[in-house]
C-alpha positions as CSV (number, residue, x, y, z in Angstrom):
1,M,184.4,44.9,140.2
2,E,184.5,42.3,143.0
3,F,184.0,38.5,142.4
4,D,180.6,37.2,143.4
5,Y,181.4,34.3,145.6
6,Y,177.8,33.5,146.5
7,N,176.5,33.1,143.0
8,W,179.6,31.4,141.4
9,I,180.8,29.3,144.3
10,L,178.4,28.9,147.3
11,L,175.1,28.7,145.4
12,P,176.4,26.0,143.0
13,V,177.9,24.0,145.8
14,L,174.6,24.2,147.8
15,I,172.7,23.1,144.7
16,F,175.2,20.2,144.1
17,I,174.9,19.0,147.8
18,A,171.1,19.3,147.8
19,R,170.8,17.4,144.5
20,M,173.2,14.8,145.7
21,C,171.1,14.3,148.9
22,D,167.7,14.1,147.1
23,V,169.0,11.7,144.5
24,T,170.6,9.5,147.2
25,L,167.3,9.4,148.9
26,A,165.5,8.7,145.7
27,T,167.8,5.8,145.0
28,L,167.3,4.4,148.5
29,R,163.5,4.9,148.2
30,S,163.4,2.9,145.0
31,I,165.4,0.1,146.7
32,F,163.2,0.1,149.7
33,V,160.1,-0.1,147.5
34,S,161.5,-3.1,145.6
35,K,162.3,-4.9,148.9
36,G,158.9,-4.2,150.4
37,F,160.0,-1.8,153.2
38,K,156.6,0.0,153.2
39,K,156.9,1.8,156.5
40,I,160.1,3.8,155.7
41,V,159.3,4.7,152.0
42,P,156.9,7.6,152.7
43,F,159.3,9.3,155.0
44,V,162.2,9.0,152.6
45,G,160.0,10.3,149.8
46,F,158.9,13.3,151.8
47,F,162.5,14.4,152.5
48,E,163.6,13.6,148.9
49,V,160.9,15.9,147.4
50,L,161.5,18.6,150.0
51,I,165.2,18.8,149.2
52,W,164.4,18.6,145.4
53,L,162.0,21.6,145.7
54,L,164.6,23.6,147.5
55,A,167.3,22.8,145.0
56,A,165.0,23.3,141.9
57,R,163.9,26.7,143.3
58,Q,167.5,27.9,143.5
59,V,168.3,26.7,140.0
60,L,165.2,28.3,138.5
61,S,166.0,31.6,140.2
62,S,169.5,31.5,138.8
63,L,168.9,30.7,135.1
64,T,171.7,33.0,134.0
65,N,174.3,31.2,136.1
66,P,175.9,28.2,134.2
67,A,177.7,27.0,137.3
68,C,174.2,26.1,138.8
69,F,173.4,24.2,135.6
70,F,176.5,22.0,136.1
71,A,175.9,21.6,139.8
72,W,172.5,20.1,139.1
73,P,173.6,17.1,137.0
74,G,176.8,16.7,139.0
75,G,174.8,16.3,142.2
76,F,172.5,13.8,140.4
77,A,175.4,11.7,139.2
78,L,177.1,11.6,142.6
79,G,173.7,11.0,144.4
80,T,173.0,8.0,142.3
81,Y,176.4,6.5,143.1
82,I,176.2,7.2,146.8
83,G,172.7,5.7,147.0
84,M,174.0,2.5,145.3
85,R,177.0,2.4,147.7
86,I,174.7,2.8,150.7
87,D,172.5,0.0,149.4
88,E,175.6,-2.3,149.1
89,F,176.6,-1.4,152.6
90,L,173.2,-2.0,154.2
91,A,172.7,-5.2,152.2
92,L,169.1,-5.4,153.2
93,G,166.8,-8.3,152.2
94,M,167.2,-11.8,151.0
95,Q,168.6,-13.3,147.8
96,V,168.3,-16.7,146.2
97,V,171.4,-18.4,144.8
98,R,170.8,-21.1,142.2
99,I,173.8,-23.3,141.4
100,I,173.8,-25.9,138.5
101,T,176.6,-28.4,138.8
102,A,177.5,-31.9,137.8
103,V,180.5,-32.1,140.2
104,N,181.3,-31.5,143.9
105,H,177.7,-30.6,144.9
106,E,178.0,-32.8,148.0
107,I,181.2,-31.0,149.3
108,L,179.6,-27.6,148.6
109,A,176.3,-28.5,150.2
110,S,178.1,-29.9,153.2
111,E,180.2,-26.7,153.6
112,L,177.2,-24.5,153.3
113,R,175.2,-26.5,155.8
114,S,178.2,-26.4,158.2
115,R,177.9,-22.7,158.1
116,N,174.1,-22.9,158.9
117,H,172.8,-22.2,155.4
118,G,169.7,-24.0,154.3
119,V,170.4,-26.0,151.1
120,T,168.0,-27.8,148.8
121,I,169.3,-30.1,146.1
122,V,167.2,-31.3,143.1
123,D,168.1,-33.7,140.4
124,A,167.9,-32.0,137.0
125,Q,168.8,-32.6,133.3
126,G,171.2,-30.1,131.8
127,S,172.2,-29.6,128.2
128,T,175.1,-32.1,128.5
129,G,173.5,-34.6,130.9
130,P,172.4,-35.0,134.5
131,V,173.2,-32.2,136.9
132,K,172.3,-31.1,140.4
133,F,170.3,-27.9,141.1
134,V,171.5,-26.4,144.4
135,Y,169.1,-23.8,145.8
136,I,169.9,-21.5,148.7
137,V,167.9,-18.5,150.1
138,I,170.2,-16.3,152.1
139,K,170.4,-12.9,153.8
140,R,172.0,-10.5,151.3
141,K,174.9,-9.9,153.8
142,S,175.9,-13.6,153.3
143,L,176.3,-13.4,149.5
144,K,180.1,-12.8,149.5
145,E,180.7,-15.7,151.8
146,V,178.4,-18.0,149.7
147,I,180.0,-17.0,146.4
148,T,183.5,-17.6,147.9
149,L,182.4,-21.1,148.9
150,I,181.0,-21.8,145.4
151,E,184.2,-20.6,143.7
152,K,186.3,-22.7,146.1
153,H,184.4,-26.0,145.8
154,C,182.9,-25.7,142.3
155,P,184.9,-23.1,140.4
156,N,183.4,-23.9,136.9
157,V,179.7,-24.0,137.8
158,F,176.9,-21.9,136.6
159,Y,175.2,-19.9,139.3
160,S,172.7,-17.0,139.4
161,V,171.7,-14.6,142.1
162,E,168.3,-12.8,142.4
163,D,166.6,-10.6,145.0
164,V,163.8,-12.2,147.0
165,R,160.9,-9.8,147.9
166,K,159.4,-12.0,150.6
167,S,160.1,-15.4,152.1
168,S,158.4,-17.6,154.7
169,K,160.1,-20.1,156.9
170,G,163.4,-21.7,156.2
171,I,166.9,-21.8,157.6
172,F,168.6,-18.5,157.8
173,V,171.9,-17.5,159.5
174,N,171.2,-15.0,162.2
175,D,173.6,-12.2,163.2
176,S,175.5,-14.6,165.6
177,G,176.1,-17.0,162.7
178,V,173.6,-19.7,163.9
179,G,170.9,-21.0,161.6
180,N,167.3,-20.7,162.8
181,A,164.7,-23.1,161.3
182,G,161.3,-21.8,160.4
183,V,162.1,-18.2,161.3
184,N,162.0,-15.2,158.9
185,P,165.1,-13.1,159.1
């Protein structure tokens, strides 16, 4: 009896690849929805479901093949990972960075402003006394640079980072590194 390469090798590999693709698209679709990219979401969803239907049909027609059963969750796991990595690479959208510090806020703010980031500073009261609340809205692609500056100038401060769904006006660094006042990125 000859080994059945199609059912034991090729079919599971195809199911794995299809599942990886549809879950990558699902992950990206969810990210696009959360960031408000309404125009691309329906197209991504269409291809996500189309690929899913093709993969599910193959698995359901091969219920006696355990290799197909392992290909399905394997593709799911890798697709989730790939979707998250693509999101990191694209770095779409805006983020808000909130910094609470009692020291060196002038140096940090000056450095951020010299790199064309809009900075707002507010007096606040922390649990141990007066602090400064430094607020920055940035393009997500600038996050590593901003965190590097925070850790350089204020290494022991508290900071938090959150996604921004929508913003209006402000100072944002454009692709050439120059700040534009009053312009949405």
